[in-house]
C-alpha positions as CSV (number, residue, x, y, z in Angstrom):
1,M,57.3,98.0,100.8
2,I,60.8,98.8,101.8
3,G,62.1,101.8,99.9
4,Q,58.8,103.1,98.8
5,L,58.6,106.9,98.9
6,I,55.7,108.3,100.8
7,G,54.2,111.7,101.3
8,L,51.4,112.7,103.6
9,R,48.5,115.0,103.3
10,T,47.4,115.7,106.9
11,P,44.6,113.2,107.5
12,V,41.7,115.6,108.1
13,L,39.5,113.1,106.2
14,T,37.0,115.3,104.3
15,G,35.5,114.9,100.9
16,V,36.9,112.1,98.8
17,F,38.9,110.7,101.8
18,V,35.9,110.4,104.0
19,W,34.1,108.6,101.2
20,A,37.1,106.4,100.7
21,V,37.4,105.3,104.3
22,L,33.7,104.7,104.6
23,L,33.9,102.5,101.5
24,L,36.9,100.6,102.8
25,S,35.2,100.1,106.2
26,G,32.4,98.2,104.6
27,C,34.6,95.7,102.8
28,A,35.5,92.3,104.1
29,T,39.2,91.7,104.7
30,P,40.9,88.3,105.0
31,Q,43.0,88.8,108.1
32,V,40.3,90.5,110.1
33,A,37.9,87.8,109.0
34,T,40.3,85.1,110.3
35,L,40.6,86.9,113.6
36,D,36.9,87.2,113.9
37,A,36.6,83.4,113.4
38,H,39.6,82.4,115.6
39,W,40.7,85.1,118.0
40,P,43.8,83.6,119.9
41,E,42.9,83.0,123.5
42,E,46.2,84.5,124.7
43,I,45.6,87.9,123.2
44,P,43.6,90.1,125.6
45,A,40.3,91.5,124.3
46,R,41.2,95.1,124.9
47,V,44.5,96.9,125.4
48,E,45.3,100.6,125.4
49,L,48.9,101.9,125.8
50,T,48.3,105.2,127.6
51,Q,52.0,105.7,128.1
52,V,52.6,106.4,124.4
53,P,52.9,110.1,123.9
54,F,51.2,112.0,121.1
55,F,52.9,114.5,118.8
56,P,50.6,116.2,116.3
57,Q,52.2,116.3,112.9
58,E,53.0,119.2,110.7
59,D,52.0,119.0,107.0
60,Y,53.7,116.0,105.3
61,E,55.7,115.2,108.4
62,C,53.9,112.1,109.7
63,G,57.2,110.2,109.6
64,P,59.1,112.3,112.2
65,A,56.0,112.5,114.4
66,A,55.3,108.8,114.4
67,L,58.9,108.0,115.0
68,A,59.1,110.4,117.9
69,M,56.1,108.7,119.5
70,V,57.5,105.2,119.4
71,A,61.0,106.4,120.4
72,N,59.7,108.2,123.5
73,A,57.6,105.1,124.4
74,A,60.9,103.1,124.3
75,G,62.6,105.6,126.7
76,V,64.4,107.9,124.2
77,K,63.4,111.6,124.7
78,V,63.2,113.1,121.2
79,S,60.8,115.5,119.5
80,P,59.6,115.4,115.9
81,D,61.6,118.6,115.2
82,M,64.8,116.8,116.2
83,L,64.1,114.1,113.6
84,V,62.8,116.1,110.6
85,N,66.2,116.7,109.1
86,Q,67.0,113.0,109.4
87,V,64.0,111.4,107.9
88,Y,62.0,114.0,106.0
89,L,62.7,114.7,102.3
90,P,61.3,118.2,101.4
91,G,61.5,117.7,97.7
92,R,59.5,114.5,98.0
93,K,57.2,115.6,100.8
94,G,57.7,112.4,102.7
95,S,59.9,109.9,104.4
96,L,61.4,106.7,103.1
97,Q,61.1,103.5,105.1
98,P,64.8,102.8,105.1
99,E,65.4,106.2,106.7
100,M,62.7,105.4,109.3
101,L,64.6,102.2,110.2
102,A,68.0,103.9,110.1
103,V,67.1,106.9,112.3
104,T,65.5,104.5,114.8
105,R,68.9,102.8,115.1
106,R,70.7,106.1,115.4
107,Q,68.5,106.8,118.5
108,G,70.1,103.7,120.1
109,L,67.0,101.6,119.5
110,L,66.5,98.3,117.7
111,A,64.3,98.7,114.6
112,Y,62.3,95.5,114.1
113,P,60.1,95.2,111.0
114,L,57.0,93.1,111.7
115,K,55.6,90.3,109.5
116,P,52.5,91.5,107.5
117,K,50.0,90.1,110.0
118,I,47.4,91.9,112.0
119,E,47.7,89.1,114.6
120,D,51.3,89.9,115.2
121,L,50.5,93.6,115.4
122,L,47.9,92.9,118.1
123,R,50.4,90.6,120.0
124,E,52.9,93.4,120.1
125,V,50.4,96.0,121.4
126,A,49.2,93.5,124.0
127,A,52.9,93.1,125.1
128,G,53.1,96.8,125.6
129,N,54.9,97.7,122.3
130,P,53.3,100.5,120.2
131,V,53.6,99.7,116.5
132,L,54.5,102.2,113.8
133,V,52.5,101.4,110.6
134,F,52.4,102.6,107.0
135,Q,49.1,103.2,105.4
136,N,47.5,104.4,102.1
137,L,44.5,106.4,103.3
138,A,43.0,106.5,99.8
139,F,43.3,104.4,96.6
140,S,46.2,103.0,94.6
141,I,45.4,105.5,91.8
142,Y,45.5,108.4,94.1
143,P,47.5,107.4,97.2
144,V,47.7,109.3,100.4
145,W,50.6,107.7,102.2
146,H,50.7,108.0,106.0
147,Y,52.6,106.8,109.0
148,A,50.7,106.3,112.3
149,V,51.2,104.6,115.6
150,V,48.9,101.8,116.8
151,M,48.6,102.1,120.6
152,G,45.5,100.1,121.4
153,Y,42.6,98.0,120.2
154,D,39.2,96.8,121.4
155,R,38.0,93.4,120.1
156,E,34.3,93.9,121.2
157,R,34.1,97.3,119.5
158,H,36.1,96.0,116.5
159,V,38.5,99.0,116.5
160,L,42.1,99.9,116.6
161,L,43.4,103.0,118.5
162,L,45.9,105.1,116.6
163,H,47.9,108.3,117.2
164,S,47.5,109.6,113.7
165,G,48.1,112.9,112.1
166,R,46.6,115.6,114.3
167,T,44.4,113.2,116.2
168,A,45.3,111.4,119.4
169,R,43.7,108.1,120.1
170,M,41.8,108.0,116.8
171,E,39.5,105.0,116.4
172,I,39.4,103.1,113.1
173,S,37.6,99.9,112.4
174,L,39.7,96.8,112.0
175,F,38.2,96.4,108.5
176,A,39.2,99.9,107.4
177,F,42.6,99.6,108.9
178,E,43.4,96.4,107.1
179,R,42.4,97.9,103.8
180,T,44.6,101.0,104.4
181,W,47.5,98.9,105.7
182,A,47.3,96.5,102.8
183,R,47.6,99.4,100.4
184,G,50.8,100.2,102.3
185,Q,52.1,96.7,101.7
186,Y,51.4,95.7,105.3
187,W,54.6,97.5,106.5
188,A,55.1,98.0,110.2
189,M,58.0,98.3,112.7
190,L,58.9,98.4,116.3
191,A,61.4,100.6,118.1
192,L,62.7,98.8,121.2
193,P,65.5,99.1,123.6
194,P,68.3,96.7,122.4
195,G,67.9,94.1,125.2
196,Q,64.1,93.8,124.8
197,L,62.8,91.0,122.5
198,P,59.6,91.7,120.5
199,A,56.6,89.5,121.5
200,T,56.7,88.0,118.0
201,A,60.4,87.8,117.6
202,E,61.9,85.2,115.3
203,P,65.5,84.2,115.7
204,Q,66.8,85.0,112.2
205,A,64.8,88.2,111.8
206,Y,65.8,89.5,115.2
207,S,69.5,88.6,114.6
208,A,69.4,90.5,111.3
209,A,67.9,93.5,113.1
210,A,70.7,93.3,115.7
211,A,73.4,93.0,113.1
212,T,72.1,96.1,111.4
213,L,72.1,98.0,114.7
214,E,75.8,97.1,115.0
215,R,76.7,99.5,112.2
216,T,75.8,102.5,114.4
217,D,75.7,101.1,117.9
218,A,77.9,98.1,118.6
219,R,77.2,98.1,122.3
220,G,73.5,98.1,121.7
221,A,73.9,95.3,119.2
222,Q,75.9,93.4,121.9
223,Q,72.9,93.7,124.3
224,A,70.5,92.6,121.5
225,F,72.6,89.5,120.7
226,A,72.8,88.6,124.4
227,A,69.1,88.8,124.6
228,A,68.7,86.6,121.5
229,L,71.1,84.0,122.9
230,Q,69.1,83.8,126.2
231,R,66.0,82.9,124.1
232,W,67.8,80.9,121.3
233,P,71.2,79.7,122.7
234,N,72.0,77.7,119.5
235,E,71.0,80.4,117.0
236,R,73.9,80.6,114.5
237,A,73.4,84.2,113.5
238,A,73.2,85.4,117.1
239,L,76.3,83.5,118.1
240,L,78.3,85.0,115.3
241,G,76.7,88.4,116.0
242,A,77.8,88.2,119.6
243,G,81.4,87.7,118.4
244,N,81.1,90.4,115.8
245,S,79.8,93.0,118.3
246,A,82.6,92.2,120.8
247,Y,85.1,92.6,118.0
248,A,83.6,95.9,117.0
249,L,84.0,97.1,120.6
250,G,87.7,96.1,120.6
251,Q,87.0,93.1,122.9
252,R,89.3,90.6,121.1
253,E,89.2,87.9,123.7
254,A,85.5,88.0,124.1
255,A,85.1,88.0,120.3
256,A,87.3,84.9,120.1
257,E,85.2,83.2,122.7
258,G,82.1,84.1,120.8
259,Y,83.4,82.7,117.6
260,R,84.6,79.5,119.4
261,Q,81.0,79.0,120.7
262,T,79.8,79.5,117.2
263,V,81.9,76.9,115.6
264,R,81.5,74.5,118.5
265,K,77.8,74.5,118.0
266,H,78.0,74.9,114.2
267,P,81.2,73.2,113.0
268,D,80.2,73.4,109.3
269,F,79.9,77.2,109.4
270,A,82.8,78.6,107.4
271,D,82.3,82.2,108.3
272,G,82.6,81.3,112.0
273,W,86.0,79.7,111.4
274,N,87.1,82.6,109.3
275,N,86.2,85.2,111.9
276,L,87.8,83.1,114.6
277,A,91.0,82.9,112.5
278,Q,91.0,86.7,112.0
279,V,90.8,87.5,115.7
280,L,93.3,84.8,116.7
281,M,95.8,86.2,114.2
282,E,95.3,89.7,115.7
283,L,95.9,88.2,119.2
284,G,99.2,86.8,117.9
285,R,98.1,83.2,118.2
286,R,99.2,82.2,114.7
287,A,99.1,78.4,115.1
288,E,95.5,78.4,116.3
289,A,94.6,81.0,113.6
290,S,96.1,78.7,110.9
291,Q,94.1,75.7,112.1
292,A,90.9,77.8,112.1
293,I,91.3,79.3,108.6
294,A,92.2,75.8,107.3
295,R,88.7,74.7,108.4
296,A,87.1,77.6,106.7
297,V,89.0,76.9,103.4
298,A,88.1,73.2,103.6
299,L,84.4,74.1,104.0
300,G,84.6,76.6,101.1
301,G,81.5,78.4,99.9
302,E,80.9,81.7,98.1
303,R,83.4,83.5,100.3
304,L,86.2,81.0,99.7
305,P,88.4,83.7,98.0
306,D,88.2,85.8,101.2
307,Y,89.2,82.7,103.3
308,V,92.1,82.0,101.0
309,K,93.3,85.6,101.3
310,L,93.2,85.5,105.1
311,Q,95.0,82.2,105.0
312,A,97.8,83.8,103.0
313,Q,98.1,86.6,105.5
314,I,98.3,84.2,108.4
315,D,101.0,82.2,106.7
316,Q,103.1,85.3,106.1
317,K,103.1,86.2,109.8
């Protein structure tokens, strides 16, 4: 659940926590039951990502440790200590999920939240992508929030492999994992180099992740949008994003071309016409800018006041 505050008690599962996990492991779970009945043929039966490094966590600092693991797996050399001040809130004894996403982007990586599906999680691991997951290791009335990294699974043995807490390659049954993950609202994310598409990437979700990356890393966003357009050449958000990232990098001509492609493929997209008008105005091509903004104004929409304002600016030039 985005924005939910978490804290961690180091998962040395003794006493009530051992009892809780044992209880959870015996309960049927809907997603695992579906997988048992219909395991997709294209998902290998066993995968282990041995290249994923392990960083044992300090008390309450599972967020920095888990984030360092997936970042290093993606090629960014960073230690948990380097991330603590960015994601860990001492007063809360935990890390917020928005900070986990934001700090991932500040490392030059694309943060991609996964859909709440174990099948998608397995597909990503099978593709070589470790998955950072959010769990509640106990109960709703007494939560023990925790971040861990899924770095393998074994269908025959019915287990996931996690780097978790102070334990590398910890085995947990699929049943127990689904219960703990469900209590964490099925939250999971990837940290990937910007030009790499997730195995389960969807055009709108990926374009949104790339657009968010642009706020801190316009060049990385440009790479991400280029990858998106190779997969989905007509995706409107990716076309607009390619223009926006070029604009953010000061590449006005490239931005104009990106916006032209956007409106060529989506002529009813007012934002595309508006952005094209903006960059044409800055390039000193007032007549073309005037034509473009007229199209945006004619199409209207919730941002019509912004279009009208830009039209007035162009007319004054």
